[in-house]
C-alpha positions in Angstrom: 0.0 0.0 -0.1 0.9 3.7 -0.2 2.4 4.7 3.2 2.4 8.4 2.4 2.3 10.9 -0.5 4.5 14.1 -0.3 3.5 17.0 -2.6 5.4 20.3 -3.2 4.4 23.3 -5.3 1.6 21.4 -7.2 -1.4 23.7 -7.8 -2.2 25.6 -4.7 -0.4 23.1 -2.4 3.0 24.5 -1.4 4.3 21.5 0.7 2.2 18.8 2.3 2.4 15.2 3.3 -0.6 12.8 3.1 -0.1 10.1 5.7 -2.1 7.1 4.4 -2.8 3.8 6.1 -4.7 0.6 5.3 -8.4 0.7 4.8 -10.5 3.7 3.6 -8.9 7.2 3.5 -11.0 10.2 2.6 -9.8 13.6 1.4 -12.2 16.5 2.0 -12.1 20.3 2.0 -13.8 23.4 0.7 -14.2 24.0 -2.9 -11.0 25.3 -4.5 -8.9 24.0 -1.6 -7.0 21.7 -3.8 -8.5 18.3 -3.2 -8.0 17.3 -6.9 -4.3 18.0 -6.6 -4.1 14.8 -4.5 -5.5 12.8 -7.4 -3.2 14.8 -9.8 -0.1 13.9 -7.7 -1.2 10.3 -7.9 -1.6 10.5 -11.6 1.9 11.9 -11.9 3.4 9.1 -9.9 1.5 6.7 -12.3 3.2 8.1 -15.4 0.4 10.4 -16.6 1.2 13.3 -18.9 2.7 16.2 -17.0 1.2 19.7 -17.3 3.4 22.7 -16.6 0.2 24.6 -15.7 0.0 22.5 -12.6 3.2 24.0 -11.2 2.5 26.5 -8.4 2.7 30.1 -9.4 6.2 31.4 -8.8 7.7 27.9 -8.3 10.4 26.5 -10.6 9.0 23.0 -10.4 6.4 20.7 -8.7 7.0 17.3 -7.3 5.1 14.3 -6.0 6.6 11.4 -4.1 5.2 8.3 -2.6 6.5 5.6 -0.3 5.0 2.3 -0.9 5.3 -1.1 1.0 4.8 -4.2 -1.0 4.9 -7.9 -0.3 8.0 -9.9 -1.3 7.7 -11.1 -4.8 5.3 -8.5 -6.0 5.6 -7.8 -9.8 6.3 -4.1 -9.2 9.5 -4.9 -7.2 10.9 -7.0 -10.0 10.2 -4.3 -12.6 11.7 -1.6 -10.3 14.9 -3.7 -9.8 15.2 -4.0 -13.6 15.1 -0.3 -13.7 18.0 -0.1 -11.3 15.9 0.9 -8.2 17.4 0.8 -4.7 14.7 -1.1 -2.6 14.8 -1.4 1.2 13.8 -4.9 2.1 12.5 -6.2 5.3 10.9 -9.5 6.6 8.1 -10.4 4.2 8.2 -7.3 2.0 10.1 -4.2 0.8 9.8 -0.4 0.6 9.8 1.4 -2.7 9.9 5.1 -3.3 8.4 6.7 -6.5 9.0 10.3 -7.4 8.1 12.7 -10.2 9.1 16.3 -10.8 7.5 18.7 -13.4 9.3 21.8 -14.3 7.7 25.1 -15.0 9.0 24.7 -18.6 7.1 21.5 -19.0 10.1 19.1 -18.6 9.4 16.1 -16.4 11.7 13.5 -14.6 10.9 10.3 -12.9 12.8 8.5 -10.1 12.1 4.8 -9.1 13.8 3.8 -5.8 16.2 6.8 -5.9 17.3 6.2 -9.4 16.4 8.2 -12.5 14.0 6.3 -14.7 12.0 6.7 -18.0 8.4 8.0 -17.3 7.1 4.8 -18.9 8.5 2.8 -16.0 6.1 4.6 -13.7 3.3 3.7 -16.1 4.3 0.0 -16.0 4.6 0.1 -12.2 1.3 1.9 -11.8 -0.7 -0.9 -13.7 0.0 -3.3 -10.9 -0.1 -0.7 -8.0 -2.9 1.8 -8.3 -6.2 2.1 -10.0 -7.6 5.7 -10.4 -11.3 6.3 -11.2 -12.2 9.9 -11.9 -13.6 12.4 -14.3 -10.7 12.3 -16.7 -8.8 9.3 -15.9 -8.5 6.1 -17.8 -10.7 3.5 -16.2 -9.0 0.2 -15.2 -11.4 -2.1 -17.1 -11.8 -0.1 -20.2 -9.8 -2.3 -22.5 -10.9 -5.6 -23.8 -7.9 -7.4 -22.4 -8.5 -6.1 -18.8 -12.1 -7.0 -19.1 -11.4 -10.5 -20.2 -8.9 -11.0 -17.3 -11.4 -9.7 -14.8 -14.2 -12.0 -16.1 -11.9 -14.9 -16.2 -10.7 -14.4 -12.6 -14.4 -14.0 -11.5 -15.2 -17.2 -13.5 -12.4 -19.1 -11.8 -14.0 -18.2 -8.4 -17.6 -18.7 -9.5 -17.1 -21.8 -11.7 -14.8 -24.2 -10.0 -14.2 -26.2 -13.3 -13.2 -23.0 -15.2 -9.4 -23.0 -14.4 -9.0 -26.7 -15.5 -11.0 -26.1 -18.6 -9.0 -23.0 -19.5 -5.6 -24.8 -18.8 -6.7 -27.7 -21.1 -7.7 -25.3 -23.8 -4.4 -23.4 -23.5 -2.4 -26.7 -23.7 -4.3 -28.0 -26.7 -4.0 -24.6 -28.4 -0.3 -24.5 -28.0 0.1 -28.0 -29.4 -2.1 -27.2 -32.3 -0.2 -23.9 -32.9 3.1 -25.8 -32.9 1.9 -28.5 -35.3 0.4 -25.8 -37.6 3.6 -23.8 -37.6 5.7 -26.8 -38.5 3.3 -28.0 -41.2 3.3 -24.5 -42.8 7.1 -24.4 -42.7 7.3 -27.8 -44.3 4.9 -26.8 -47.0 6.3 -23.3 -47.7 10.0 -24.4 -47.7 9.9 -27.6 -49.6 12.3 -26.3 -52.3 14.7 -25.0 -49.8 14.6 -28.2 -47.9 15.3 -30.2 -51.1 18.2 -28.0 -51.8 19.5 -28.4 -48.3 19.0 -32.2 -48.6 21.0 -32.3 -51.9 23.8 -30.2 -50.4 24.0 -32.5 -47.3 24.0 -35.6 -49.4 26.9 -34.2 -51.5 28.9 -33.2 -48.5 28.4 -36.7 -46.8 29.4 -38.4 -50.0 32.6 -36.4 -50.0 33.3 -37.1 -46.4 32.5 -40.9 -46.8 34.8 -41.1 -49.8 37.7 -39.9 -47.8 36.7 -42.0 -44.8 38.5 -40.1 -42.0 39.3 -41.7 -38.7 39.3 -40.1 -35.2 42.4 -38.2 -34.5 43.8 -39.2 -37.9 45.0 -35.7 -38.8 47.2 -35.6 -35.6 48.6 -39.1 -36.1 49.6 -38.3 -39.7 51.1 -35.0 -38.7 53.4 -36.9 -36.2 54.2 -39.6 -38.8 55.1 -36.9 -41.4 57.5 -35.2 -39.0 59.2 -38.5 -38.4 59.5 -39.4 -42.0 60.9 -36.0 -42.8 63.7 -36.4 -40.4 64.5 -40.1 -41.0 68.2 -39.7 -41.7 68.7 -37.7 -38.5 66.8 -40.2 -36.5 68.8 -43.1 -38.0 72.1 -41.5 -37.2 71.2 -40.6 -33.7 69.8 -44.1 -32.8 72.8 -45.9 -34.3 75.2 -43.5 -32.6 73.5 -44.2 -29.3 73.6 -47.9 -29.9 77.3 -47.8 -30.6 78.0 -45.8 -27.4 76.2 -48.4 -25.4 77.3 -51.6 -27.2 80.2 -51.3 -29.6 81.6 -54.8 -30.0 79.9 -55.0 -33.4 81.5 -51.7 -34.6 85.1 -51.7 -33.3 87.3 -52.3 -30.3 86.5 -49.1 -28.5 85.2 -49.3 -25.0 81.4 -49.0 -24.7 79.0 -48.4 -21.8 77.9 -52.1 -21.6 81.5 -53.4 -21.5 82.5 -50.8 -18.9 79.6 -51.6 -16.8 80.3 -55.3 -17.1 84.0 -54.7 -16.0 82.7 -52.9 -12.9 80.3 -55.7 -12.2 83.0 -58.4 -12.3 85.3 -56.4 -10.0 82.6 -56.0 -7.4 81.7 -59.6 -7.6 85.2 -60.7 -6.6 84.9 -59.0 -3.2 81.1 -59.4 -2.6 81.7 -61.9 0.1 83.8 -59.5 2.1 81.3 -56.7 2.5 77.5 -56.7 2.3 77.3 -53.0 1.4 79.6 -53.5 -1.5 77.6 -56.6 -2.6 74.5 -54.6 -2.8 76.2 -52.0 -4.9 77.4 -54.8 -7.2 73.8 -56.0 -7.6 72.7 -52.4 -8.6 75.5 -52.2 -11.2 74.4 -55.6 -12.6 70.8 -54.1 -13.0 72.2 -51.1 -14.8 74.1 -53.5 -17.2 70.8 -55.4 -17.9 69.0 -52.1 -18.6 71.7 -50.8 -20.9 71.7 -54.1 -22.9 67.9 -53.7 -23.3 68.1 -50.2 -24.6 70.9 -51.2 -26.9 68.7 -53.8 -28.4 65.7 -51.4 -28.7 67.9 -48.8 -30.5 69.0 -51.5 -33.0 65.5 -52.4 -33.7 64.4 -48.8 -34.0 67.2 -48.2 -36.6 66.2 -51.3 -38.5 62.5 -50.1 -38.6 63.6 -46.8 -40.2 65.1 -48.8 -43.1 61.7 -50.2 -43.8 60.1 -46.8 -44.2 60.7 -46.2 -47.9 60.6 -42.7 -49.5 57.2 -43.4 -50.9 55.5 -43.5 -47.5 56.1 -39.9 -46.9 54.4 -39.1 -50.2 51.4 -41.2 -49.1 51.2 -39.5 -45.8 51.3 -36.0 -47.3 48.6 -37.0 -49.9 46.3 -38.3 -47.1 46.8 -35.1 -45.1 45.9 -33.2 -48.1 42.6 -35.1 -48.4 41.8 -34.4 -44.8 42.8 -30.8 -45.0 40.1 -30.3 -47.7 37.4 -31.7 -45.3 38.7 -29.6 -42.4 38.6 -26.5 -44.6 35.0 -27.1 -45.7 33.3 -28.5 -42.7 35.1 -28.2 -39.3 38.4 -27.1 -37.7 39.5 -30.7 -36.9 38.9 -34.2 -38.2 37.1 -35.2 -35.1 34.7 -32.2 -35.6 34.2 -33.2 -39.2 33.1 -36.6 -38.1 30.8 -34.9 -35.6 29.4 -32.6 -38.4 28.8 -35.7 -40.5 26.7 -37.4 -37.8 24.6 -34.3 -37.4 24.2 -33.9 -41.2 23.1 -37.5 -41.4 20.3 -37.0 -38.8 19.2 -33.7 -40.5 19.2 -35.5 -43.9 17.1 -38.2 -42.6 14.6 -35.6 -41.3 14.6 -33.8 -44.7 14.1 -36.9 -46.7 11.1 -37.9 -44.6 9.1 -34.7 -45.4 6.2 -36.4 -47.1 5.6 -38.8 -44.2 6.0 -35.9 -41.7 3.5 -33.7 -43.5 1.0 -36.5 -43.4 1.5 -37.0 -39.7 1.2 -33.3 -39.0 -2.0 -32.9 -41.0 -3.5 -35.5 -39.0 -2.3 -34.0 -35.7 -3.6 -30.5 -36.7 -7.0 -31.8 -37.7 -7.3 -33.8 -34.5 -6.2 -30.7 -32.3 -8.6 -28.5 -34.1 -11.6 -30.7 -33.5 -10.6 -30.9 -29.8 -10.0 -27.1 -29.7 -13.6 -26.5 -31.0 -15.1 -28.5 -28.2 -12.8 -27.0 -25.5 -13.5 -23.5 -26.8 -17.2 -24.1 -26.6 -16.9 -25.3 -23.1 -14.9 -22.3 -22.0 -17.5 -20.0 -23.7 -20.3 -21.8 -21.8 -18.6 -21.3 -18.5 -17.7 -17.7 -19.2 -21.3 -17.0 -20.2 -22.5 -18.4 -16.9 -19.9 -16.3 -15.0 -20.8 -13.1 -17.1 -24.5 -13.5 -16.1 -23.5 -13.9 -12.5 -21.2 -10.9 -12.6 -23.7 -8.8 -14.4 -26.4 -9.5 -11.9 -24.1 -8.7 -8.9 -22.8 -5.5 -10.3 -26.3 -4.3 -11.4 -27.5 -5.0 -7.9 -24.7 -2.9 -6.6 -25.7 -0.1 -9.1 -29.2 0.0 -7.7 -27.9 0.7 -4.2 -25.6 3.5 -5.7 -28.5 5.7 -6.9 -28.6 4.1 -10.3 -31.8 2.0 -10.0 -32.3 1.4 -13.6 -28.6 0.9 -14.7 -27.5 -2.5 -15.7 -24.1 -4.0 -16.5 -24.2 -6.1 -19.7 -21.4 -8.4 -20.6 -21.4 -9.5 -24.2 -19.6 -12.6 -25.5 -19.2 -12.6 -29.3 -17.6 -15.3 -31.4 -14.0 -14.5 -32.3 -11.0 -16.1 -34.0 -9.5 -18.7 -31.8 -6.6 -17.4 -29.7 -4.6 -18.4 -26.6 -7.4 -17.0 -24.5 -10.3 -18.8 -26.2 -12.7 -17.9 -29.0 -14.7 -15.0 -27.3 -14.7 -11.3 -27.8 -15.7 -9.9 -24.3 -17.2 -6.4 -23.9 -18.4 -4.8 -20.7 -21.5 -2.5 -21.5 -23.5 -0.1 -19.4 -27.2 0.3 -19.8 -27.8 3.5 -17.8 -31.5 3.6 -18.1 -34.3 1.1 -19.0 -35.1 1.1 -22.8 -31.6 2.5 -23.7 -29.1 0.6 -25.7 -26.1 -0.6 -23.7 -22.9 1.2 -24.6 -19.3 0.5 -23.8 -17.9 1.6 -20.5 -16.8 5.3 -20.6 -19.4 6.2 -23.1 -22.9 7.6 -22.4 -22.4 8.1 -18.8 -21.3 11.1 -16.6 -18.1 11.1 -14.7 -19.8 10.5 -11.4 -22.0 7.7 -12.9 -19.0 6.1 -14.4 -17.1 6.3 -11.0 -20.1 4.5 -9.4 -20.1 1.9 -12.1 -16.5 1.2 -11.5 -17.0 1.2 -7.7 -19.7 -1.4 -8.2 -17.4 -3.5 -10.4 -14.4 -3.2 -8.1 -16.5 -4.1 -5.1 -17.7 -7.4 -6.7 -14.2 -8.2 -8.2 -12.2 -7.1 -5.0 -11.7 -10.6 -3.8 -10.6 -12.1 -7.2 -9.0 -9.3 -9.1 -7.4 -6.8 -6.6 -5.1 -3.9 -7.1 -3.2 -2.8 -4.0 -4.6 0.8 -4.0 -7.8 2.4 -5.5 -8.2 6.2 -5.9 -11.9 7.5 -6.5 -12.6 11.2 -7.4 -16.1 12.4 -7.5 -17.6 8.9 -7.0 -20.4 10.7 -5.1 -21.0 13.3 -7.7 -24.8 14.0 -8.0 -25.9 11.8 -5.1 -26.9 12.3 -1.5 -29.1 10.9 1.2 -29.2 7.1 1.4 -27.4 6.6 -1.8 -24.4 8.6 -0.3 -24.5 6.2 2.7 -24.5 3.2 0.4 -21.6 4.7 -1.5 -19.7 5.0 1.7 -20.6 1.5 2.9 -19.3 0.0 -0.4 -16.2 2.0 -0.3 -15.6 0.5 3.1 -16.4 -3.0 1.7 -13.7 -2.5 -0.9 -11.3 -1.3 1.7 -11.6 -4.6 3.5 -9.4 -6.1 0.6 -7.4 -3.1 -0.6 -6.3 0.4 0.2 -8.8 3.0 -0.9 -8.3 6.8 -1.2 -11.5 8.8 -1.9 -11.9 12.6 -2.7 -15.4 13.5 -1.4 -17.7 16.3 -0.3 -20.3 14.1 1.2 -20.3 13.6 5.0 -22.1 10.3 4.5 -19.1 9.0 2.7 -16.5 10.6 4.9 -18.1 9.0 8.1 -16.9 5.5 6.9 -13.3 6.5 6.7 -10.5 4.9 8.6 -8.4 8.0 8.1 -9.8 11.5 7.4 -7.5 14.0 5.6 -8.4 17.6 5.4 -7.3 20.1 2.7 -7.4 23.7 3.9 -6.6 26.8 2.0 -5.4 30.2 3.2 -4.3 33.5 1.5 -1.0 35.2 1.9 -1.1 39.0 1.3 -3.9 41.1 -0.1 -5.8 39.3 -2.9 -6.7 42.7 -4.5 -3.0 43.3 -4.9 -1.9 39.8 -6.0 -2.1 37.7 -2.8 -1.2 34.1 -3.0 -3.6 31.2 -2.0 -1.9 28.2 -0.5 -3.2 24.9 0.8 -2.2 22.5 3.6 -3.0 18.9 4.1 -3.3 17.2 7.5 -4.6 14.1 9.1 -7.6 14.7 11.4 -8.0 13.4 15.0 -11.4 12.3 16.4 -12.5 15.7 17.6 -11.2 17.5 14.4 -13.1 15.0 12.4 -16.3 15.7 14.1 -15.9 19.5 13.3 -15.1 18.7 9.6 -18.2 16.5 9.3 -20.2 19.2 10.9 -18.9 21.7 8.3 -19.6 19.2 5.5 -23.2 18.8 6.9 -24.2 22.3 7.6 -21.3 24.5 6.8 -21.1 25.3 10.6 -18.3 23.4 12.2 -18.8 25.2 15.5 -22.5 24.4 15.7 -23.3 22.0 18.6 -26.3 20.7 16.7 -24.3 20.0 13.6 -21.6 18.4 15.6 -24.2 16.1 17.3 -25.4 15.3 13.9 -21.8 14.5 12.9 -21.3 12.2 15.9 -24.6 10.4 15.1 -23.3 9.9 11.5 -20.1 8.5 12.6 -21.9 6.1 15.0 -24.3 5.0 12.2 -21.3 4.4 9.9 -19.6 2.3 12.4 -22.7 0.3 12.9 -23.4 -0.1 9.2 -19.7 -0.9 8.1 -19.2 -4.3 6.7 
C-alpha cells in the first residue's frame, strides 16, 4: 500500500504530506482548496502526462513522491529492480519510493527507488499498484484485455471447473499452434529443404569417400614429421647404440663393456662386505637395462630402413585429403566426423518430409476438433460467469442511486486465440429502454465512477489492485445513496487500500483516516495575494468538526456536531 504521499508546489499546495494507511482514507475540504491536486499527484506518480500549468505560481517545479510497502515477490518490485531501483527490504516485504518532478518549462523527470528512470517505467509500475477512477482518468477495465482478465478471474471463483477447462484449452491450443507452424514451414520451404538435402548428401558423399578416422590428422602429422627427419633419426639411434654396445662396430670401450667390468670387479669381493655386494647388484641391474636399450635402439634403426621414401608421399597425400574436409566442414577431423553425424540426422529428417507432412496434417485436424469442443466449453462457463457478474454489479448499482442501470457483458464469437474464442465487452445500460454502450461512453463522470465502484466491489476478492483512488464517485448523489456509496467503499477497503476525494459527510463517516485540505491566503488578494493549501490528518475531535462543516457549513454548531457524531456512529454500525 501507499504509506504516504508528499506534494510540493503542485497547484495551490505549497508543501504537504498525506499520511495514508490501510483501509479507507477520505480527503475533504472546501471547494477550491486543492483536493483534486491529490489525485493529480497520484496521476503523476503513475506516469500520466505532465502539465506545466499544474506547477504552483512562482515555483520552478512541482514534485510528487510516494512511499509504498509491497509484499515480497510483487511484480512491481521485479520491474523496479530491472530499472535499477534501490529497494529497502524487510521481513516479508520491501519499501519502494516513487517520485516525479515537473518543471515550469514542462520538462518532467521520474525516479524509481532513488534512481532516474523513464516515465514509462512509472506507468508500468502503476498498472500493478494503483487504479484511479475519476472524471478524466482512464478506467482500469476499459480495454478488452483487462475486461477478459477480470471476467476470467471471476469465473475461476464462480465456476470451479473453469481453471482446469482454461488450462486444457491453452495446452491444446499451443500444441495445435506448434503443429500448424511446423506444417506450414514444411509446405512453404519444400524447395529450400530439397536443396538443403542435396547439399548435405553431396557433403556426406565427399566425407565418406575420404573416410577419415578419429584423430587421424594428428597421427599423420606426427608420422610426417618422423619421415621428414629419418636420416637424422637413424644417425642418432645408431650412434646411441654404438655408445652403449660397440663390439659389433670396433674395439673402443662402450658403456655395456665398462659396466660389465665394474660388475665383475665388485663380484670378486662381494663376500667380504654386504654393502659393496649390494652396490654390485645395482651395477648388474644397470648392465641389464643398458643391454635392453641397446637392443631397442638397434630395432628402431632397422625399422627406419623399412620406411621407404614413398611412404612420406602417401602420408602427405592423405593429409591433403583431410585438409580439404577440415577447410570445408570443421576445424578438426574429429569435428568433421561430428558434423557428419549431425548432417546424417538432418538428412534423414529432410528426406522424410512427405511422411512428416501427413502426420502433422492428422495432428492439426485432431487438435482443431478438440479445440472447438474445448472453446465451446470455455465459452459456456464464461457466459454463466458473465451472467452472475452482471447480476451482482447491477444489484450494486441500484444501491448506488442508479436504479435502472445494468451492466451487460457481451460474449461474441472471435477467432481462436490463446485465451479462447470469445470477444468480451463490458457495456453499461444506464436507463431502461436505452441501448447498452461501452464503459466510458454515455455516462457522466460521477456515474462512471459509481459503475467502477460497483465492479471493483464485486471483483475485489478475485482481481485486486493494492490501491484504489476515487474522485467524484459521489457526484450528484446524497441521502441514502451517499450512505450506500460510503458503505461499499468500506467493503472494498476490506481487501485493498482506498483513497477517496469526497464532499459528502455520509461517505467521509466510513473512513478509517480522514485527511483535510485547507486553503489560506498570503497577502492582499486585491494586490496579488497568494492562495496556499495545507493537508493534515484529523484526529477524532477535528473529524467531528469537519463532518459538521460538510453537513451544515457550521463546524462550531453544537447541533451540527451532534449530527456528525450520530453519522459516525451510524457508519460504524453499518460498516461491513
